[in-house]
C-alpha positions as CSV (number, residue, x, y, z in Angstrom):
1,M,130.0,146.2,75.7
2,S,126.5,145.9,76.8
3,P,123.8,148.4,75.8
4,I,123.3,149.5,79.4
5,L,127.0,150.3,79.9
6,T,127.1,152.1,76.5
7,T,124.3,154.3,77.9
8,L,125.8,154.9,81.4
9,L,129.5,155.5,80.6
10,P,129.0,158.8,78.9
11,L,126.8,160.1,81.8
12,F,129.3,159.4,84.7
13,P,133.0,159.7,85.3
14,P,134.9,156.4,85.3
15,E,135.3,156.4,89.1
16,Q,131.6,156.2,89.5
17,L,131.1,153.1,87.2
18,L,133.2,150.3,88.4
19,L,133.6,147.2,86.2
20,P,134.8,143.8,87.6
21,T,138.3,144.6,86.5
22,H,138.5,147.8,88.6
23,P,140.9,147.5,91.6
24,A,138.2,148.6,94.0
25,Y,135.5,146.2,92.7
26,A,136.5,143.2,94.9
27,H,136.6,145.3,98.1
28,L,133.2,146.8,97.4
29,T,131.5,143.4,96.7
30,N,133.2,141.8,99.7
31,D,132.4,144.6,102.2
32,Y,129.0,143.3,103.5
33,A,127.9,142.1,106.9
34,S,127.4,138.6,105.5
35,S,129.3,137.0,102.6
36,L,125.9,135.5,101.6
37,E,125.6,138.9,100.0
38,S,129.1,138.9,98.7
39,D,128.3,135.7,96.8
40,F,126.7,138.0,94.1
41,H,128.8,139.5,91.4
42,P,127.3,142.5,89.7
43,A,128.3,143.4,86.2
44,C,128.8,147.0,87.3
45,I,128.9,149.0,90.5
46,F,127.4,152.5,90.2
47,R,128.5,155.0,93.0
48,P,126.3,158.1,93.0
49,R,127.5,161.1,94.9
50,N,124.1,162.9,95.3
51,K,120.5,162.8,94.5
52,F,121.0,164.1,91.0
53,D,123.3,161.2,90.1
54,V,120.6,158.8,91.3
55,A,118.0,160.5,89.3
56,R,120.1,160.5,86.2
57,F,120.8,156.8,86.6
58,I,117.1,156.0,87.0
59,R,116.1,158.0,83.9
60,A,119.0,156.2,81.9
61,V,118.0,152.7,82.9
62,K,114.2,153.0,82.8
63,P,113.9,152.1,79.1
64,F,115.9,149.0,79.8
65,T,113.9,148.0,82.9
66,D,110.6,148.7,81.0
67,R,111.8,146.0,78.5
68,N,113.0,143.6,81.3
69,E,116.6,144.0,79.9
70,I,118.3,145.0,83.2
71,M,118.0,144.6,86.9
72,F,119.7,146.4,89.7
73,A,120.2,146.4,93.4
74,V,120.5,149.3,95.9
75,R,122.8,149.2,99.0
76,G,123.5,151.6,101.9
77,H,126.2,150.0,104.1
78,G,125.1,146.4,103.4
79,R,124.3,145.5,107.0
80,Q,121.2,143.4,106.3
81,S,122.2,139.8,105.6
82,T,119.2,138.7,103.5
83,P,120.8,137.3,100.3
84,G,120.3,139.6,97.3
85,C,118.9,142.3,99.4
86,A,121.5,144.7,98.5
87,N,123.5,143.0,95.8
88,I,122.8,141.4,92.5
89,S,124.6,139.1,89.9
90,N,124.9,140.2,86.3
91,G,123.1,143.6,87.0
92,V,124.0,147.0,88.4
93,M,124.7,147.4,92.1
94,V,123.9,151.0,93.2
95,D,126.2,151.8,96.1
96,L,124.9,154.8,98.0
97,R,127.8,155.2,100.5
98,E,129.0,158.4,98.9
99,V,125.6,160.1,99.2
100,V,126.5,161.6,102.6
101,G,125.9,164.6,104.8
102,I,124.6,165.3,108.4
103,K,122.9,168.6,108.9
104,V,121.2,169.6,112.1
105,R,118.4,172.2,111.8
106,R,115.8,173.6,114.1
107,A,112.3,172.8,113.2
108,A,109.3,175.1,113.2
109,G,106.7,173.7,115.6
110,G,109.3,171.6,117.5
111,G,109.2,168.2,115.6
112,G,108.8,166.3,118.8
113,G,112.1,167.6,120.1
114,G,112.6,170.9,118.5
115,G,114.9,169.9,115.8
116,V,115.6,167.8,112.6
117,V,118.7,166.1,111.4
118,R,119.1,165.5,107.7
119,I,121.0,162.3,107.1
120,G,122.4,161.2,103.7
121,A,121.5,157.7,102.8
122,G,125.2,156.7,102.9
123,E,125.8,157.7,106.5
124,R,126.2,155.4,109.5
125,W,124.4,155.7,112.7
126,G,127.6,156.1,114.8
127,D,128.6,159.2,112.9
128,V,125.1,160.6,113.3
129,Y,125.1,160.1,117.0
130,N,128.6,161.7,117.3
131,V,127.4,164.9,115.4
132,L,124.3,165.2,117.5
133,A,126.0,164.4,120.9
134,A,128.1,167.6,120.4
135,K,124.8,169.5,120.5
136,G,123.3,167.5,123.4
137,L,120.9,165.8,121.0
138,A,120.1,162.3,119.8
139,V,118.0,160.5,117.3
140,T,116.1,157.2,117.4
141,G,118.6,155.3,115.2
142,S,119.8,151.7,115.1
143,L,120.8,149.6,118.1
144,S,124.3,149.3,116.6
145,E,126.1,150.6,113.6
146,D,124.5,147.7,111.8
147,C,120.7,147.4,112.0
148,G,117.9,146.8,114.4
149,I,115.7,148.4,117.1
150,S,116.9,151.5,118.8
151,I,117.9,151.4,122.4
152,L,115.6,154.5,122.6
153,S,112.6,152.7,121.1
154,S,110.7,152.1,124.4
155,R,110.5,155.8,124.7
156,E,110.6,157.1,121.1
157,G,109.0,154.3,118.9
158,F,110.3,152.4,115.9
159,V,113.2,154.0,113.9
160,C,110.9,154.5,110.9
161,D,108.3,156.4,113.1
162,N,110.9,159.1,113.6
163,V,111.5,159.9,109.9
164,L,109.7,163.3,109.3
165,N,110.6,163.4,105.7
166,F,112.0,161.0,103.0
167,Q,113.8,162.5,100.0
168,V,113.0,159.9,97.3
169,V,114.0,159.4,93.7
170,L,111.0,157.8,92.0
171,A,110.9,155.4,89.0
172,S,110.3,158.3,86.7
173,G,113.6,160.0,87.9
174,E,111.7,162.7,89.7
175,I,113.0,163.8,93.0
176,V,110.3,164.3,95.6
177,N,109.7,164.7,99.3
178,A,107.4,162.4,101.3
179,N,106.2,163.8,104.6
180,A,102.9,164.6,106.4
181,N,102.1,167.3,104.0
182,E,103.7,166.3,100.7
183,N,103.0,162.9,99.3
184,P,101.7,161.7,102.7
185,D,100.7,158.3,101.3
186,L,104.2,157.7,100.1
187,W,105.6,158.9,103.5
188,M,103.5,156.3,105.3
189,A,104.4,153.5,102.9
190,L,108.1,154.2,103.4
191,R,107.6,153.8,107.1
192,G,108.2,150.1,107.0
193,G,107.5,149.3,103.4
194,G,111.1,148.5,102.2
195,N,112.6,149.3,98.9
196,N,109.3,149.0,96.8
197,F,108.7,152.6,96.0
198,G,111.9,154.4,95.0
199,I,115.5,155.1,96.2
200,V,115.6,157.1,99.3
201,T,118.6,159.5,99.2
202,R,118.0,161.4,102.5
203,Y,116.2,160.9,105.8
204,D,115.0,163.9,107.9
205,M,114.6,162.7,111.4
206,R,113.3,164.3,114.6
207,T,115.8,165.1,117.3
208,F,115.5,165.5,121.1
209,R,117.6,166.3,124.1
210,Q,119.8,163.4,125.2
211,G,122.8,163.1,127.4
212,P,124.9,160.1,128.4
213,I,123.2,156.7,129.1
214,F,123.9,153.8,131.3
215,G,124.2,150.3,129.9
216,G,126.2,147.4,128.5
217,S,125.9,143.6,128.9
218,V,126.0,140.9,131.6
219,S,126.6,137.2,130.8
220,Y,125.5,134.2,132.8
221,H,125.0,130.5,132.6
222,H,121.5,129.2,131.7
223,C,120.8,128.0,135.3
224,D,119.6,131.6,135.8
225,L,117.6,131.9,132.6
226,D,114.2,130.8,133.7
227,E,114.2,133.4,136.5
228,Q,115.4,136.1,134.0
229,L,112.7,135.2,131.5
230,D,110.0,135.5,134.3
231,L,111.3,138.9,135.3
232,L,111.2,140.1,131.7
233,V,107.7,139.0,131.2
234,K,106.6,140.5,134.5
235,A,108.3,143.8,133.7
236,L,106.7,144.0,130.3
237,R,103.2,143.1,131.4
238,N,103.2,145.2,134.7
239,G,104.9,148.1,133.2
240,H,107.9,147.8,135.6
241,A,110.2,148.4,132.6
242,T,110.1,152.1,132.2
243,I,110.2,154.0,128.9
244,D,113.8,154.7,129.6
245,T,114.7,150.9,129.8
246,H,115.9,148.8,126.9
247,I,116.4,145.1,127.6
248,R,117.3,142.2,125.2
249,M,118.2,138.7,126.1
250,T,120.4,136.4,123.9
251,M,121.3,132.8,124.4
252,T,124.4,131.7,122.4
253,Y,126.2,128.5,121.6
254,Q,129.9,128.5,120.8
255,K,132.0,125.3,120.8
256,K,134.9,126.9,122.6
257,W,132.6,127.6,125.5
258,G,131.5,123.9,125.7
259,G,127.9,124.9,125.6
260,Y,125.6,128.0,126.0
261,L,126.0,131.4,127.6
262,C,123.1,133.9,128.2
263,T,123.6,137.6,127.8
264,N,121.4,140.5,128.9
265,Q,122.0,143.8,127.0
266,V,120.4,146.4,129.1
267,Y,120.3,150.2,128.8
268,Y,118.9,153.1,130.9
269,T,118.6,156.1,128.7
270,Q,119.1,158.7,131.4
271,A,122.4,159.7,133.1
272,V,121.9,157.5,136.1
273,P,124.6,155.0,137.0
274,G,123.3,151.7,138.0
275,P,119.5,152.5,138.1
276,L,117.4,150.3,140.4
277,V,115.1,149.3,137.6
278,L,118.0,147.4,135.8
279,R,119.4,145.6,138.9
280,Q,117.1,142.6,138.5
281,F,118.5,142.1,135.0
282,T,122.2,142.6,136.0
283,T,122.4,140.5,139.2
284,M,122.3,136.8,139.0
285,K,123.7,133.8,140.8
286,C,125.5,132.3,137.8
287,E,127.1,135.4,136.3
288,V,130.3,135.1,134.2
289,T,131.8,138.2,135.8
290,S,134.8,138.5,133.3
291,R,132.3,139.4,130.6
292,R,130.5,142.3,132.4
293,T,130.6,145.6,130.5
294,M,128.3,148.0,132.4
295,S,129.2,151.7,132.4
296,M,128.0,155.2,131.5
297,M,128.5,155.9,127.8
298,T,127.4,158.1,125.0
299,M,125.0,157.0,122.2
300,W,128.1,157.0,119.9
301,E,129.9,154.5,122.2
302,A,126.8,152.4,122.5
303,A,126.5,152.3,118.7
304,R,130.2,151.1,118.4
305,M,129.6,148.1,120.8
306,R,130.4,144.9,118.7
307,N,129.8,141.2,119.2
308,S,133.3,140.2,120.2
309,D,132.4,136.5,120.1
310,V,132.2,136.6,116.2
311,E,135.7,135.3,115.4
312,E,137.7,136.5,112.5
313,G,136.7,134.7,109.4
314,Q,133.2,134.1,110.5
315,T,131.7,136.0,107.5
316,R,128.6,134.1,106.7
317,C,125.6,135.0,108.7
318,A,121.7,134.8,108.6
319,Y,118.9,136.2,110.6
320,M,115.3,134.9,110.9
321,N,112.5,136.1,113.3
322,T,109.0,135.8,114.4
323,T,106.9,137.5,117.1
324,V,105.1,136.2,120.1
325,K,103.2,137.6,123.0
326,S,105.0,138.4,126.3
327,D,104.5,135.0,127.9
328,F,106.8,133.0,130.1
329,E,106.0,129.5,128.9
330,T,106.3,130.6,125.2
331,L,109.7,132.1,125.7
332,R,110.9,129.2,127.8
333,T,109.6,126.7,125.2
334,A,111.4,128.7,122.4
335,W,114.7,128.4,124.4
336,R,114.2,124.7,124.9
337,V,113.5,124.1,121.2
338,F,116.5,126.2,120.3
339,R,118.8,124.4,122.7
340,G,117.5,120.9,121.8
341,A,117.8,121.2,118.0
342,L,121.6,121.5,117.9
343,R,123.1,118.0,117.3
344,G,126.6,116.7,117.1
345,E,127.2,117.4,113.4
346,E,126.0,121.0,113.7
347,E,128.0,121.6,116.9
348,D,131.1,120.8,114.9
349,T,130.4,123.4,112.2
350,E,133.5,125.5,111.7
351,G,133.1,129.0,113.2
352,L,129.6,128.3,114.5
353,L,128.0,131.0,116.6
354,Y,124.4,130.0,117.1
355,S,122.0,132.4,119.0
356,L,118.5,133.2,120.0
357,T,117.5,136.7,121.1
358,F,114.3,137.9,122.8
359,L,113.8,141.5,121.8
360,P,110.7,143.2,123.5
361,Y,108.3,145.5,122.0
362,P,106.8,147.1,125.1
363,R,103.4,148.9,125.0
364,S,105.1,152.3,125.4
365,M,107.0,151.7,122.1
366,L,103.8,150.9,120.2
367,E,102.0,153.8,121.8
368,K,104.7,156.3,120.8
369,S,104.6,154.8,117.2
370,Q,100.9,155.8,117.0
371,K,101.5,159.2,118.5
372,L,104.2,159.9,115.9
373,G,101.6,159.2,113.0
374,G,102.0,155.5,112.7
375,N,103.6,153.3,110.1
376,S,103.0,150.5,107.7
377,L,103.8,147.7,110.1
378,G,100.3,146.8,111.1
379,L,100.9,146.8,114.9
380,H,98.7,148.4,117.4
381,P,99.3,149.2,121.2
382,T,96.6,146.8,122.2
383,S,98.6,144.0,120.7
384,G,101.4,144.6,123.2
385,P,103.5,143.9,124.9
386,L,105.2,141.6,122.3
387,V,108.6,139.9,122.0
388,S,110.6,139.5,118.7
389,V,112.2,136.1,118.7
390,V,115.3,136.4,116.5
391,L,117.6,133.6,115.4
392,A,121.0,134.7,114.3
393,T,123.8,132.3,113.2
394,H,127.4,132.9,112.0
395,W,129.5,130.3,110.4
396,R,132.6,130.1,108.2
397,N,132.2,127.8,105.1
398,V,129.7,127.9,102.1
399,E,129.6,124.1,102.3
400,D,127.7,124.5,105.5
401,D,125.0,126.8,104.2
402,E,122.4,124.2,103.6
403,M,122.8,122.5,107.0
404,V,122.9,125.7,109.0
405,L,120.0,127.4,107.2
406,G,118.0,124.1,107.4
407,L,118.6,124.0,111.2
408,M,117.5,127.6,111.6
409,K,114.3,127.1,109.5
410,E,113.4,124.0,111.6
411,V,113.9,125.8,114.9
412,L,111.9,128.8,113.8
413,G,109.0,126.6,112.5
414,R,108.9,124.6,115.8
415,I,108.9,127.8,117.8
416,E,106.0,129.2,115.7
417,D,104.1,125.9,116.0
418,E,104.5,125.9,119.8
419,A,103.4,129.6,120.0
420,A,100.4,128.9,117.8
421,R,99.5,125.9,119.9
422,R,99.5,128.2,123.1
423,G,97.6,131.0,121.3
424,T,100.6,133.4,121.7
425,G,101.9,133.6,118.2
426,E,101.7,136.9,116.2
427,R,102.0,137.3,112.5
428,F,104.4,140.2,112.6
429,K,107.9,139.7,111.1
430,L,110.5,142.5,111.5
431,M,112.0,143.1,108.0
432,N,115.4,143.9,109.4
433,Y,115.8,140.3,110.7
434,S,113.9,138.4,108.1
435,F,115.4,135.8,105.7
436,D,114.5,135.4,102.0
437,F,111.8,132.7,102.5
438,Q,110.0,134.9,104.9
439,D,107.3,137.6,103.9
440,P,107.3,140.5,106.4
441,V,105.1,142.6,104.1
442,A,102.4,140.0,104.3
443,S,102.8,140.0,108.1
444,Y,101.6,143.5,108.2
445,G,98.1,142.4,107.5
446,L,95.7,142.7,104.6
447,Q,94.8,146.4,105.1
448,S,98.4,147.5,105.2
449,Q,99.2,145.3,102.1
450,L,96.5,146.9,100.1
451,R,97.6,150.4,100.9
452,L,101.3,149.6,100.0
453,L,100.2,148.1,96.7
454,E,98.1,151.2,95.9
455,V,101.0,153.4,96.7
456,S,103.3,151.4,94.6
457,R,101.1,151.6,91.5
458,K,100.6,155.3,92.0
459,Y,104.3,156.3,92.3
460,D,105.8,153.4,90.2
461,P,103.1,152.5,87.6
462,S,105.5,150.4,85.4
463,G,106.6,148.3,88.5
464,M,110.3,149.2,88.2
465,F,110.9,148.5,91.9
466,Q,109.0,145.3,91.8
467,R,110.4,143.8,88.6
468,A,113.8,145.3,88.1
469,V,114.9,145.5,91.8
470,P,114.4,141.8,92.8
471,G,116.2,142.1,96.2
472,G,114.5,142.8,99.4
473,F,110.9,141.9,100.2
474,K,108.5,142.6,97.3
475,L,104.8,143.4,97.3
476,R,104.4,140.7,94.7
477,G,105.4,138.2,97.3
478,S,101.7,138.2,98.3
479,W,100.1,139.5,95.1
480,G,101.5,137.4,92.3
481,R,103.2,138.9,89.2
482,W,103.3,142.6,88.6
């Protein structure tokens, strides 16, 4: 038995330390959004139930990490598809899914909406929305039960902007709070800085009044796409897209369609059926009417909307992204590059679902971010409006990894080159949708990187979360060895 297991086994009951022979091990290692993560095989899975278990684990492994004898990974629900982000081979995988709890509290001073919800790190957004909806409240959480920008972000900022307090277990095993008054430098670093500072066991987020919303998706053939892109850019630049509007456009190839389909996902975050501001994005000549799903819904129902085009067995998926200015020619060129890159061999890839998404960052979103205290992302309202360009691909077989990932890298590189040539490229990369060759932390800019490195050295002087937690996006990606 390894020394690390000899140390951990007396500290925790058997059901919290799962070896590969345990009946639940295979399910837990295969239960990721992408099997690119399931390709890793940890020596042990640790399942803490609360912050004290996490702290006890960190104190136990620290002598081993200080001697570079053990590494570990930390997962919530494993929704991010970046390989090794939340799993590890031959190390310990810390599975936070039993660190749960949703508690709604009134906040002195209002907290931007008069309340706070305390969310255990193992919770899912759909469950959070459900609890809050019963009280007529909402929180700026993920676009779906997986990960991404909130449908409320135009009005409420990035998800990380809405965290009023992080409960964190540091490399020392100490449990601290990070907020505007306690450890404010750590609070700011955790707003976008990834897993570089500790293990977050609870998020305290601002709540606000929220009722039903209107939204869904409309699909159409690409003969309408140029007009839709023009409308999107004009809405972003002229402010016609209100703070209550969320719009994203996705172009997808699937062989069974014999080509490409475009889809607008649109939401209006007030209880107004069919608002006028959305009609230009839901009315087009070449609509595929059988795919229309517009209706009134709760935030919980919106969070449960899934991509039904992903066929069963399509378990491998990858995301890559870049950011551009809101410019019609830049977006149209990105679409043409994306469409033109897929050739016969790639088209026949088993289970292929190949997509390009334009996800706007309107000025209102960047302004709200600043009003809520800012973050580590290095964006400013004067930069906007911006558009995140996201490549997402699903496929079935490991044998196709090299070809699919190579195609995506080629397309992303050409899109970035074209944007740079036009002067419309931006350095920012959204961490949620980055792949392992990308460096979102570097994309935040030099000033933000220096602050993050300073915070890391202050709260993790031995560099545990740089050296012993190799997954995710490390500060050392820009700064060399720790």
